[in-house]
TORVEXDO-578959 format. One record per residue (C-alpha): residue number from 1; residue in one letter; x, y, z. Coordinates in steps of 0.1 Angstrom, whole numbers, padded with zeros to 4 digits, m for minus. Example, Ala and Ser with C-alpha at 12.3 -4.5 7.8 and 13.67 -1.06 7.14 Angstrom:
// TORVEXDO-578959
> 1,a,0123,m0045,0078
> 2,s,0137,m0011,0071
***
This chain:
// TORVEXDO-578959
> 1,x,m0112,0120,0350
> 2,x,m0119,0104,0314
> 3,x,m0088,0106,0289
> 4,x,m0095,0106,0253
> 5,x,m0065,0096,0228
> 6,x,m0060,0098,0188
> 7,x,m0049,0065,0182
> 8,x,m0042,0072,0145
> 9,x,m0021,0104,0158
> 10,x,m0001,0078,0186
> 11,x,0007,0054,0152
> 12,x,0013,0081,0135
> 13,x,0039,0105,0149
> 14,x,0053,0075,0174
> 15,x,0084,0047,0169
> 16,x,0080,0019,0145
> 17,x,0083,m0004,0175
> 18,x,0091,m0042,0171
> 19,x,0052,m0055,0174
> 20,x,0045,m0032,0143
> 21,x,0074,m0043,0122
> 22,x,0061,m0078,0132
> 23,x,0033,m0070,0121
> 24,x,0043,m0057,0090
> 25,x,0066,m0079,0081
> 26,x,0033,m0106,0085
> 27,x,0016,m0087,0059
> 28,x,0050,m0082,0037
> 29,x,0052,m0123,0035
> 30,x,0018,m0129,0023
> 31,x,0021,m0109,m0003
> 32,x,0054,m0127,m0012
> 33,x,0028,m0160,m0013
> 34,x,0003,m0139,m0028
> 35,x,0026,m0134,m0064
> 36,x,0040,m0171,m0057
> 37,x,0004,m0191,m0060
> 38,x,m0008,m0162,m0081
> 39,x,0018,m0167,m0114
> 40,x,0017,m0207,m0112
> 41,x,m0002,m0208,m0134
> 42,x,0018,m0191,m0164
> 43,x,0043,m0219,m0160
> 44,x,0024,m0247,m0158
> 45,x,0005,m0242,m0185
> 46,x,0032,m0258,m0216
> 47,x,0031,m0291,m0205
> 48,x,m0007,m0287,m0189
> 49,x,m0010,m0283,m0225
> 50,x,0010,m0309,m0234
> 51,x,m0003,m0331,m0220
> 52,x,m0040,m0330,m0230
> 53,x,m0032,m0325,m0266
> 54,x,m0049,m0288,m0256
> 55,x,m0043,m0255,m0279
> 56,x,m0033,m0221,m0264
> 57,x,m0076,m0207,m0272
> 58,x,m0085,m0240,m0252
> 59,x,m0070,m0232,m0222
> 60,x,m0080,m0196,m0226
> 61,x,m0103,m0198,m0204
> 62,x,m0091,m0211,m0177
> 63,x,m0062,m0181,m0178
> 64,x,m0096,m0157,m0182
> 65,x,m0120,m0174,m0153
> 66,x,m0086,m0168,m0125
> 67,x,m0083,m0131,m0135
> 68,x,m0121,m0125,m0130
> 69,x,m0118,m0143,m0096
> 70,x,m0095,m0121,m0090
> 71,x,m0113,m0088,m0100
> 72,x,m0141,m0100,m0076
> 73,x,m0117,m0104,m0046
> 74,x,m0099,m0070,m0049
> 75,x,m0136,m0056,m0044
> 76,x,m0144,m0076,m0021
> 77,x,m0118,m0076,0002
> 78,x,m0123,m0044,0015
> 79,x,m0160,m0050,0027
> 80,x,m0141,m0080,0041
> 81,x,m0115,m0061,0061
> 82,x,m0140,m0036,0077
> 83,x,m0164,m0060,0087
> 84,x,m0146,m0087,0099
> 85,x,m0109,m0066,0107
> 86,x,m0078,m0064,0083
> 87,x,m0062,m0099,0102
> 88,x,m0088,m0118,0095
> 89,x,m0090,m0105,0057
> 90,x,m0055,m0112,0050
> 91,x,m0059,m0149,0070
> 92,x,m0094,m0156,0048
> 93,x,m0074,m0143,0015
> 94,x,m0038,m0167,0020
> 95,x,m0061,m0196,0029
> 96,x,m0088,m0195,0002
> 97,x,m0058,m0192,m0023
> 98,x,m0034,m0214,m0004
> 99,x,m0065,m0242,m0002
> 100,x,m0073,m0233,m0045
> 101,x,m0043,m0239,m0057
> 102,x,m0035,m0270,m0043
> 103,x,m0058,m0285,m0056
> 104,x,m0055,m0274,m0093
> 105,x,m0035,m0303,m0089
> 106,x,m0060,m0330,m0087
> 107,x,m0077,m0319,m0118
> 108,x,m0090,m0338,m0144
> 109,x,m0100,m0311,m0171
> 110,x,m0100,m0279,m0177
> 111,x,m0132,m0270,m0167
> 112,x,m0118,m0283,m0131
> 113,x,m0088,m0255,m0132
> 114,x,m0108,m0230,m0144
> 115,x,m0136,m0236,m0119
> 116,x,m0102,m0237,m0089
> 117,x,m0084,m0213,m0109
> 118,x,m0114,m0188,m0102
> 119,x,m0122,m0191,m0067
> 120,x,m0081,m0190,m0056
> 121,x,m0087,m0157,m0082
> 122,x,m0106,m0150,m0050
> 123,x,m0085,m0148,m0026
> 124,x,m0054,m0135,m0045
> 125,x,m0075,m0103,m0053
> 126,x,m0081,m0100,m0015
> 127,x,m0042,m0099,m0003
> 128,x,m0033,m0075,m0019
> 129,x,m0059,m0047,m0005
> 130,x,m0055,m0065,0023
> 131,x,m0023,m0068,0033
> 132,x,m0007,m0034,0025
> 133,x,m0038,m0018,0047
> 134,x,m0020,m0034,0072
> 135,x,0013,m0025,0065
> 136,x,m0003,0016,0063
> 137,x,m0021,0014,0097
> 138,x,0007,0000,0117
> 139,x,0035,0026,0100
> 140,x,0043,0053,0109
> 141,x,0034,0084,0089
> 142,x,0069,0090,0081
> 143,x,0083,0055,0070
> 144,x,0044,0048,0054
> 145,x,0050,0056,0015
> 146,x,0081,0032,0015
> 147,x,0063,0002,0038
> 148,x,0034,0004,0013
> 149,x,0060,0008,m0017
> 150,x,0083,m0019,m0003
> 151,x,0049,m0042,m0001
> 152,x,0037,m0034,m0031
> 153,x,0068,m0045,m0055
> 154,x,0066,m0080,m0035
> 155,x,0040,m0095,m0061
> 156,x,0066,m0097,m0084
> 157,x,0092,m0109,m0066
> 158,x,0066,m0137,m0054
> 159,x,0065,m0145,m0086
> 160,x,0106,m0146,m0093
> 161,x,0104,m0168,m0065
> 162,x,0077,m0190,m0078
> 163,x,0096,m0188,m0118
> 164,x,0125,m0203,m0089
> 165,x,0109,m0237,m0075
> 166,x,0091,m0239,m0109
> 167,x,0119,m0248,m0125
> 168,x,0130,m0273,m0096
> 169,x,0102,m0286,m0099
> 170,x,0084,m0294,m0137
> 171,x,0110,m0315,m0150
> 172,x,0113,m0344,m0125
> 173,x,0070,m0336,m0105
> 174,x,0055,m0323,m0132
> 175,x,0026,m0295,m0130
> 176,x,0001,m0314,m0103
> 177,x,0035,m0312,m0076
> 178,x,0035,m0277,m0085
> 179,x,0007,m0265,m0074
> 180,x,0005,m0294,m0049
> 181,x,0037,m0284,m0026
> 182,x,0024,m0247,m0042
> 183,x,m0010,m0248,m0024
> 184,x,0007,m0261,0007
> 185,x,0034,m0236,0019
> 186,x,0002,m0207,0021
> 187,x,m0026,m0224,0037
> 188,x,0008,m0236,0062
> 189,x,0016,m0198,0066
> 190,x,m0026,m0186,0069
> 191,x,m0026,m0214,0101
> 192,x,0006,m0197,0120
> 193,x,m0005,m0161,0108
> 194,x,m0042,m0171,0125
> 195,x,m0014,m0174,0159
> 196,x,0007,m0147,0150
> 197,x,m0009,m0118,0134
> 198,x,m0024,m0090,0157
> 199,x,m0057,m0068,0142
> 200,x,m0048,m0033,0127
> 201,x,m0053,m0006,0162
> 202,x,m0071,0020,0131
> 203,x,m0096,m0009,0134
> 204,x,m0105,m0018,0171
> 205,x,m0105,0020,0175
> 206,x,m0140,0019,0150
> 207,x,m0149,m0009,0181
> 208,x,m0157,0000,0213
> 209,x,m0165,m0036,0226
> 210,x,m0134,m0042,0211
> 211,x,m0109,m0010,0236
> 212,x,m0099,m0037,0259
> 213,x,m0081,m0055,0233
> 214,x,m0072,m0024,0212
> 215,x,m0056,m0008,0252
> 216,x,m0035,m0046,0255
> 217,x,m0024,m0041,0222
> 218,x,m0017,m0004,0229
> 219,x,0007,m0017,0256
> 220,x,0025,m0047,0233
> 221,x,0034,m0017,0211
> 222,x,0048,0009,0243
> 223,x,0020,0029,0243
> 224,x,0004,0026,0279
> 225,x,m0033,0044,0283
> 226,x,m0055,0041,0311
> 227,x,m0088,0021,0315
> 228,x,m0109,0043,0314
> 229,x,m0094,0059,0278
> 230,x,m0124,0068,0250
> 231,x,m0107,0063,0223
> 232,x,m0107,0083,0183
> 233,x,m0092,0088,0146
> 234,x,m0094,0117,0144
> 235,x,m0076,0116,0102
> 236,x,m0094,0087,0097
> 237,x,m0131,0105,0103
> 238,x,m0117,0134,0084
> 239,x,m0113,0106,0052
> 240,x,m0145,0083,0053
> 241,x,m0166,0116,0036
> 242,x,m0172,0095,0001
> 243,x,m0189,0107,m0034
> 244,x,m0205,0093,m0060
> 245,x,m0186,0082,m0087
> 246,x,m0204,0111,m0113
> 247,x,m0177,0131,m0093
> 248,x,m0147,0116,m0117
> 249,x,m0163,0136,m0146
> 250,x,m0168,0172,m0127
> 251,x,m0147,0197,m0119
> 252,x,m0125,0193,m0152
> 253,x,m0111,0157,m0137
> 254,x,m0134,0143,m0172
> 255,x,m0098,0138,m0199
> 256,x,m0076,0126,m0166
> 257,x,m0101,0103,m0154
> 258,x,m0107,0088,m0192
> 259,x,m0065,0089,m0196
> 260,x,m0061,0066,m0166
> 261,x,m0082,0044,m0174
> 262,x,m0071,0038,m0207
> 263,x,m0032,0037,m0194
> 264,x,m0043,0015,m0170
> 265,x,m0066,m0005,m0194
> 266,x,m0036,m0011,m0213
> 267,x,m0010,m0016,m0195
> 268,x,m0025,m0038,m0176
> 269,x,m0031,m0063,m0212
> 270,x,0006,m0061,m0214
> 271,x,0018,m0073,m0181
> 272,x,m0006,m0099,m0180
> 273,x,0001,m0108,m0215
> 274,x,0031,m0121,m0201
> 275,x,0020,m0133,m0167
> 276,x,m0001,m0158,m0181
> 277,x,0012,m0166,m0219
> 278,x,0056,m0154,m0218
> 279,x,0066,m0193,m0200
> 280,x,0042,m0202,m0235
> 281,x,0056,m0181,m0262
> 282,x,0089,m0197,m0249
> 283,x,0080,m0229,m0252
> 284,x,0065,m0225,m0285
> 285,x,0097,m0210,m0299
> 286,x,0119,m0238,m0296
> 287,x,0128,m0236,m0257
> 288,x,0135,m0260,m0230
> 289,x,0111,m0259,m0202
> 290,x,0134,m0248,m0175
> 291,x,0143,m0216,m0205
> 292,x,0102,m0207,m0211
> 293,x,0100,m0205,m0179
> 294,x,0133,m0183,m0170
> 295,x,0118,m0151,m0191
> 296,x,0088,m0150,m0168
> 297,x,0112,m0152,m0135
> 298,x,0140,m0123,m0150
> 299,x,0102,m0100,m0161
> 300,x,0096,m0102,m0123
> 301,x,0125,m0094,m0115
> 302,x,0132,m0061,m0134
> 303,x,0099,m0054,m0127
> 304,x,0106,m0051,m0087
> 305,x,0138,m0029,m0099
> 306,x,0119,m0014,m0113
> 307,x,0093,m0001,m0094
> 308,x,0116,0013,m0071
> 309,x,0135,0029,m0092
> 310,x,0103,0045,m0106
> 311,x,0095,0053,m0072
> 312,x,0119,0073,m0065
> 313,x,0126,0089,m0095
> 314,x,0088,0103,m0091
> 315,x,0095,0117,m0057
> 316,x,0121,0139,m0067
> 317,x,0114,0151,m0110
> 318,x,0074,0142,m0111
> 319,x,0053,0118,m0125
> 320,x,0058,0129,m0162
> 321,x,0094,0119,m0174
> 322,x,0095,0093,m0156
> 323,x,0064,0079,m0167
> 324,x,0071,0087,m0204
> 325,x,0103,0069,m0208
> 326,x,0100,0039,m0190
> 327,x,0068,0035,m0211
> 328,x,0086,0038,m0242
> 329,x,0115,0016,m0224
> 330,x,0087,m0014,m0223
> 331,x,0082,m0006,m0257
> 332,x,0111,m0007,m0277
> 333,x,0132,m0037,m0252
> 334,x,0103,m0057,m0267
> 335,x,0106,m0040,m0301
> 336,x,0137,m0051,m0301
> 337,x,0137,m0088,m0287
> 338,x,0113,m0088,m0323
> 339,x,0150,m0090,m0334
> 340,x,0160,m0116,m0315
> 341,x,0163,m0161,m0321
> 342,x,0152,m0177,m0294
> 343,x,0172,m0210,m0306
> 344,x,0203,m0192,m0311
> 345,x,0199,m0161,m0284
> 346,x,0182,m0179,m0256
> 347,x,0200,m0163,m0229
> 348,x,0196,m0127,m0244
> 349,x,0157,m0130,m0253
> 350,x,0160,m0134,m0207
> 351,x,0175,m0104,m0204
> 352,x,0155,m0087,m0220
> 353,x,0125,m0094,m0209
> 354,x,0142,m0089,m0175
> 355,x,0145,m0052,m0188
> 356,x,0106,m0056,m0204
> 357,x,0098,m0063,m0168
> 358,x,0116,m0035,m0152
> 359,x,0102,m0008,m0178
> 360,x,0066,m0028,m0174
> 361,x,0060,m0034,m0142
> 362,x,0074,0006,m0130
> 363,x,0044,0022,m0155
> 364,x,0021,m0003,m0135
> 365,x,0033,0002,m0098
> 366,x,0033,0040,m0099
> 367,x,m0001,0047,m0118
> 368,x,m0015,0039,m0081
> 369,x,0002,0075,m0068
> 370,x,m0007,0089,m0100
> 371,x,m0045,0084,m0090
> 372,x,m0041,0098,m0061
> 373,x,m0024,0130,m0073
> 374,x,m0048,0134,m0095
> 375,x,m0080,0128,m0071
> 376,x,m0090,0156,m0040
> 377,x,m0098,0136,m0007
> 378,x,m0134,0130,m0015
> 379,x,m0131,0112,m0046
> 380,x,m0098,0095,m0044
> 381,x,m0104,0058,m0031
> 382,x,m0135,0062,m0057
> 383,x,m0112,0072,m0085
> 384,x,m0086,0046,m0080
> 385,x,m0106,0016,m0079
> 386,x,m0124,0027,m0112
> 387,x,m0090,0030,m0126
> 388,x,m0082,m0007,m0117
> 389,x,m0111,m0018,m0120
> 390,x,m0113,m0008,m0154
> 391,x,m0075,m0024,m0159
> 392,x,m0092,m0054,m0145
> 393,x,m0108,m0056,m0180
> 394,x,m0079,m0057,m0197
> 395,x,m0063,m0077,m0177
> 396,x,m0085,m0105,m0185
> 397,x,m0088,m0097,m0220
> 398,x,m0053,m0106,m0218
> 399,x,m0063,m0143,m0215
> 400,x,m0077,m0148,m0249
> 401,x,m0059,m0120,m0264
> 402,x,m0021,m0135,m0257
> 403,x,m0034,m0173,m0261
> 404,x,m0044,m0159,m0300
> 405,x,m0010,m0138,m0312
> 406,x,0005,m0162,m0295
> 407,x,m0011,m0186,m0319
> 408,x,m0014,m0167,m0350
> 409,x,0015,m0145,m0349
> 410,x,0042,m0164,m0333
> 411,x,0066,m0144,m0311
> 412,x,0073,m0116,m0326
> 413,x,0037,m0112,m0328
> 414,x,0032,m0117,m0293
> 415,x,0058,m0095,m0290
> 416,x,0045,m0067,m0312
> 417,x,0015,m0069,m0290
> 418,x,0037,m0054,m0262
> 419,x,0054,m0029,m0273
> 420,x,0020,m0017,m0290
> 421,x,0002,m0017,m0254
> 422,x,0030,0000,m0239
> 423,x,0031,0032,m0266
> 424,x,m0005,0027,m0260
> 425,x,0001,0030,m0222
> 426,x,0022,0063,m0232
> 427,x,m0006,0082,m0249
> 428,x,m0029,0078,m0228
> 429,x,m0003,0095,m0193
> 430,x,0008,0114,m0220
> 431,x,m0033,0130,m0220
> 432,x,m0029,0133,m0183
> 433,x,m0028,0168,m0177
> 434,x,m0020,0167,m0136
> 435,x,0011,0145,m0137
> 436,x,0028,0146,m0096
> 437,x,0045,0174,m0092
> 438,x,0086,0181,m0087
> 439,x,0096,0179,m0056
> 440,x,0079,0210,m0034
> 441,x,0045,0203,m0031
> 442,x,0043,0198,0003
> 443,x,0000,0197,0000
> 444,x,0009,0162,m0016
> 445,x,0026,0140,0004
> 446,x,m0003,0124,0023
> 447,x,m0016,0106,m0012
> 448,x,m0004,0074,m0009
> 449,x,m0009,0076,0022
> 450,x,m0044,0078,0023
> 451,x,m0052,0055,m0005
> 452,x,m0038,0029,0004
> 453,x,m0065,0009,0014
> 454,x,m0071,0004,m0027
> 455,x,m0053,m0033,m0044
> 456,x,m0027,m0017,m0058
> 457,x,m0016,m0047,m0087
***
């Protein structure tokens, strides 16, 4: 007699076995390396400008190229993962950004760096959606939201580690060594993933020819099934319904759609202005390279705590007030730093950027959850992807705006730009009508789970 097994239900309602935890760990470590390589350029820019006698404006296209590549990589990652599997999407992303990052160390000019950063961006942008999808598809339902959130916040953790690494390498070996070694590590990790990372069972269930592989994988996960079993994934089948882009502006959603787009746009201007130009700004204020790099390291460290803290606050109080407070905190901390003398109080300035990063990343990371609440299931993936795509335009713009503001107005103008950007995020989020409700709205508990296949960065 033929048996039918719902693979999604087996995972959602079953135990969190050792193999599943290993798969989640491997995916999560790829995000650490993603953040590590993604932010190396920010630490290297001051040394490159000095060695090649370049202006910040002349280097802005190289920064923008990496961000454009990330946008393209994000858009293509889902197609790659659906065609070839989550496993190969993660491996390919890690190998691409690792190889391109290593090659930056050989670059003879800015044009070459821009081209290599564009290629690296394909991998950096593709790693996050591929890895979070892998995490979600191996994690039981009761742990999934926490696992995906924890995976997302590993990006700034990788950036923090990049800062510690840069502090050791730059002063003794120069910026080229920063990329040589920074790229070799993810390449080695990618090779290890080929042998260690299993394919997602929720991907295998849709490939009849690979059901024998699925049966072996389920056995390794402690779910032994008969050889003549037929596999289904009922939850995934229900979620495959799609709707048009125009649906984002129907049924009373136009106001929230436009407000969310504006919030993403301004928030990514603020965050990527820091990722790309913060060490350069501090160096222009007269600080040595080691301290200038510490500012971005502190920014990332604060971001880890901010994202987790805001996620817990939203789960308890809803999203309106936690996001409002975090936007205000980001703006006030930037304005407060305008009164600091970088040469007299460098430690206090670095601490200030840690606080600022805490608030900015708290907003950026949790806005994805807001998207999943605002949009109904039939347009949820479309709505979140559209918001992120619009936000990416802000990230690309930050490459040019950050350089121009530092050049024309110095550190105070740069801090003012960060503050104003976050105030505009506050205004945009205040316009949003359908914020996440307080605890006690059971119809919304699956929101993050249903949207994990859209990039959260």
